[in-house]
C-alpha positions in Angstrom: 90.5 106.9 112.8 90.2 110.3 114.5 86.5 111.0 114.1 83.3 109.1 113.8 82.4 108.1 110.2 79.6 110.7 109.8 82.0 113.5 110.9 84.7 112.3 108.6 82.4 112.1 105.7 81.1 115.6 106.1 84.7 117.0 106.4 85.8 115.0 103.4 83.1 116.6 101.3 84.9 120.0 101.6 88.1 118.6 100.2 86.6 116.7 97.4 84.9 119.8 96.1 88.3 121.4 95.2 89.8 118.0 94.3 93.4 119.3 94.4 95.8 116.5 95.1 99.5 116.3 96.1 101.9 113.3 96.5 104.7 113.0 99.0 107.4 110.4 99.4 108.5 108.8 102.6 110.7 111.1 104.7 109.3 114.4 103.2 107.2 116.9 105.1 103.7 117.9 104.3 104.3 121.0 106.4 106.8 121.9 109.0 106.5 123.6 112.5 106.7 127.3 112.4 106.0 127.8 108.6 103.0 130.0 107.6 99.7 128.1 107.8 97.9 128.5 104.5 96.5 125.0 103.7 95.0 121.9 105.4 95.1 118.4 104.1 93.1 115.2 104.0 95.1 112.0 103.7 94.0 109.7 100.9 96.5 107.0 101.5 99.8 106.5 103.3 100.8 107.4 106.8 101.9 110.7 108.3 103.4 111.4 111.7 102.4 114.6 113.5 105.2 115.7 115.8 106.7 118.6 117.6 110.3 119.7 118.0 111.3 120.1 121.7 114.2 122.3 122.9 116.9 119.5 123.0 116.3 118.9 119.3 114.3 115.7 119.7 110.9 115.3 118.1 107.9 114.2 120.1 105.4 112.3 118.1 101.8 113.3 118.8 100.0 110.9 116.6 100.1 108.9 113.3 97.5 109.7 110.7 96.0 107.3 108.2 93.4 107.3 105.4 90.8 110.1 105.7 92.5 111.9 108.6 92.7 115.7 108.5 96.0 117.5 108.9 95.3 120.9 110.3 97.8 121.8 113.0 97.0 125.6 113.3 94.4 128.0 114.8 91.6 129.0 112.5 90.3 132.5 112.1 93.7 133.9 112.8 95.3 135.9 110.0 99.0 135.3 110.8 99.1 131.8 112.2 101.8 129.2 111.7 101.9 125.4 111.7 102.3 124.2 115.4 103.7 120.8 114.4 105.6 118.9 111.8 103.8 116.5 109.4 106.4 113.9 108.4 105.5 111.2 105.7 106.2 107.7 107.1 104.8 105.9 104.0 104.3 107.4 100.5 101.3 109.5 100.7 98.7 111.4 98.7 96.6 114.2 100.1 93.7 116.4 99.1 94.3 120.1 99.7 92.2 123.1 100.5 93.2 126.5 101.6 92.7 127.8 105.2 90.8 130.7 103.8 88.4 128.4 101.9 87.9 126.3 105.1 87.1 129.3 107.2 84.5 130.6 104.6 82.8 127.2 104.6 82.7 127.0 108.3 81.4 130.5 108.6 78.7 130.0 105.8 77.5 126.6 106.9 76.7 126.2 110.6 76.2 122.4 110.2 79.8 122.1 109.0 80.9 124.3 111.9 79.3 121.9 114.3 80.9 118.9 112.7 84.3 120.6 113.0 83.6 121.3 116.7 82.8 117.5 117.1 86.0 116.6 115.3 88.0 119.0 117.7 86.3 117.6 120.7 87.3 114.1 120.0 90.8 115.1 119.3 90.8 116.9 122.8 89.3 113.8 124.5 92.2 111.8 122.9 94.8 114.0 124.5 93.0 113.8 127.9 93.1 110.1 127.7 96.8 110.0 127.0 97.5 112.4 129.7 95.6 110.3 132.1 97.6 107.2 131.4 100.9 109.1 131.7 100.0 110.8 134.9 98.5 107.8 136.7 101.0 105.2 135.5 104.0 107.1 134.4 106.3 105.5 131.7 104.5 102.2 131.8 101.2 104.0 131.2 102.7 105.7 128.3 104.1 102.6 126.7 101.2 100.3 127.4 98.5 102.8 126.4 100.4 103.5 123.1 100.4 99.8 122.3 96.7 99.5 123.0 96.1 102.6 120.8 98.3 101.1 118.0 96.2 97.9 118.3 92.9 99.9 117.9 94.3 101.9 115.0 96.5 99.6 112.9 95.7 96.1 114.5 94.7 93.2 112.4 93.5 89.9 114.0 95.7 87.1 112.9 96.3 83.5 114.1 99.3 84.8 116.1 97.3 87.7 117.8 96.7 91.3 116.9 99.3 92.2 114.3 100.2 95.9 113.9 100.0 96.7 110.3 102.5 99.5 110.4 106.3 99.4 110.5 107.7 101.3 113.6 111.1 101.2 115.1 111.5 101.3 118.9 112.6 104.9 118.6 109.5 105.9 116.8 107.4 104.1 119.4 109.3 106.0 122.1 108.6 109.2 120.4 104.9 108.4 120.5 105.2 107.7 124.3 107.3 110.8 125.1 110.1 108.5 126.5 113.4 107.2 125.6 114.2 104.2 123.2 115.9 102.4 126.2 112.7 102.4 128.2 110.8 101.1 125.3 113.4 98.4 124.5 113.2 97.3 128.2 109.5 97.2 128.5 109.1 95.3 125.2 111.7 92.8 126.4 109.7 92.3 129.6 106.5 92.0 127.7 108.0 89.3 125.4 109.1 87.3 128.4 105.5 87.5 129.7 104.3 86.3 126.3 102.2 89.5 126.0 103.9 90.6 122.7 106.1 89.0 120.1 107.9 90.1 117.0 107.5 88.2 113.7 108.8 89.3 110.3 109.6 92.7 111.8 106.0 93.2 112.9 104.9 93.6 116.5 102.1 91.2 117.5 100.1 91.8 120.6 99.0 88.3 122.1 97.5 89.5 125.3 95.7 92.8 124.9 93.9 92.4 128.2 97.2 92.2 130.2 98.1 95.7 128.9 94.6 97.1 129.7 94.5 95.6 133.2 98.0 96.9 134.0 96.9 100.6 133.4 93.3 100.2 134.6 92.0 100.8 131.1 88.7 102.8 131.0 87.8 101.0 127.7 87.1 104.4 126.1 85.0 104.5 122.8 87.2 103.3 119.9 87.3 106.8 118.2 89.0 108.2 121.3 91.4 105.3 122.0 93.4 105.7 118.7 96.9 106.7 117.9 95.8 109.0 115.0 
């Protein structure tokens, strides 16, 4: 989740008032980087990857959004703004839609909603700070290990084998989330498997020793709403 429940519920009310829905298939884009920003979206179900194209043609994955997350990758109160990122559908998805203009009117007319939006934005900022901390202090290991921790917090389900990630990601997709190469992820996952920290079962990644990952990067044990991948 990307915000505390009360903030999410307040934002969701705006989308439910319009009740405009759209459906997307896996591989489609909800919006693309550089196109005019006219709408924002609330994800009802499915998973959507928010990413940015970098000069060499690769796409850096910033986060993966799930149910009730808001997709709004642009600056508000700017007449000629464009989407700053891509929103690629990883699993068939349905979204609620409102216009940028409607959202700006609601924020301007209702100070309480503006406060909720500031709270939402602040949490997103703290998430980014947390990711940068792990990368700066611990390099590639910090990026990979912290991504695994965030995936546990976001998509993890406790099972008899450990914390099973309820999402299907290739090593390349994990690498995109870490800002590193697939080869680095392959090597680190192989090392973690030898240490019995992670295992793969039925194409799902299972974290068997979450504390090992946390200790390796001096985890701050941030609040759960900050230590998320979405």
